[in-house]
C-alpha positions as CSV (number, residue, x, y, z in Angstrom):
1,M,-14.9,-14.0,-13.7
2,E,-16.0,-14.3,-17.3
3,A,-16.4,-10.9,-19.2
4,Q,-20.3,-11.4,-19.5
5,D,-20.4,-11.9,-15.6
6,E,-18.5,-8.6,-15.4
7,V,-20.9,-6.9,-17.7
8,L,-23.9,-8.2,-15.8
9,I,-22.2,-7.1,-12.4
10,A,-21.8,-3.7,-13.8
11,E,-25.4,-3.6,-14.7
12,V,-27.0,-5.2,-11.9
13,S,-24.8,-3.3,-9.1
14,K,-26.2,0.1,-10.3
15,Q,-29.4,-1.0,-8.3
16,D,-28.2,-3.7,-5.9
17,D,-25.9,-1.9,-3.3
18,I,-25.1,-5.4,-1.8
19,L,-23.6,-6.8,-5.1
20,R,-21.7,-3.3,-5.6
21,D,-20.1,-3.8,-2.2
22,L,-19.4,-7.3,-2.8
23,W,-17.9,-6.6,-6.0
24,D,-15.6,-3.8,-4.5
25,E,-14.6,-6.2,-1.8
26,H,-13.6,-8.9,-4.2
27,Q,-11.4,-6.6,-6.3
28,R,-9.7,-5.2,-3.0
29,F,-9.0,-9.0,-2.2
30,K,-7.7,-9.6,-5.7
31,E,-5.3,-6.6,-5.3
32,E,-4.1,-7.5,-1.7
33,L,-3.6,-11.1,-3.2
34,A,-1.4,-9.8,-6.1
35,A,0.7,-7.9,-3.7
36,L,1.3,-10.9,-1.4
37,N,1.9,-13.2,-4.5
38,G,4.3,-10.7,-5.7
39,K,6.8,-11.0,-2.9
40,A,9.6,-13.2,-3.3
41,Y,9.3,-14.5,0.4
42,L,6.2,-14.6,2.8
43,T,6.7,-14.3,6.3
44,A,4.3,-16.7,8.5
45,E,1.9,-13.7,9.0
46,D,1.9,-13.2,5.3
47,A,1.1,-16.9,4.7
48,L,-1.8,-16.7,7.0
49,E,-3.1,-13.4,5.4
50,R,-2.8,-14.9,2.1
51,K,-4.8,-17.8,3.1
52,R,-7.6,-15.7,4.8
53,L,-7.7,-13.6,1.9
54,K,-8.4,-16.4,-0.6
55,K,-11.1,-17.9,1.8
56,C,-12.9,-14.5,2.0
57,K,-12.5,-14.1,-1.7
58,L,-13.9,-17.2,-2.5
59,A,-17.0,-16.7,0.0
60,G,-17.5,-13.5,-1.7
61,K,-17.4,-14.8,-5.0
62,D,-20.0,-17.4,-4.2
63,R,-22.4,-14.7,-2.7
64,I,-21.8,-12.7,-5.8
65,E,-22.7,-15.9,-8.0
66,A,-25.8,-16.3,-6.1
67,I,-27.1,-12.9,-6.6
68,L,-26.0,-13.2,-10.5
69,K,-28.1,-16.1,-10.7
70,Q,-31.0,-14.4,-9.9
71,H,-30.7,-11.9,-12.5
72,R,-29.8,-14.2,-15.4
């Protein structure tokens, strides 16, 4: 996300609980993906989890973008 989007998220999330929850979830997915990407070797389960996290993170980002679009 761009810095200006993050500023807008910080402002809007003060009143929008859904956006705040989506942003928190997005950050958790980002951290979990970083942990998996830091592994030298991924098990089959890790690879499936990585794929799931990427899909969830992208879906959440799409929802965040839709909310931000309403506030721009």
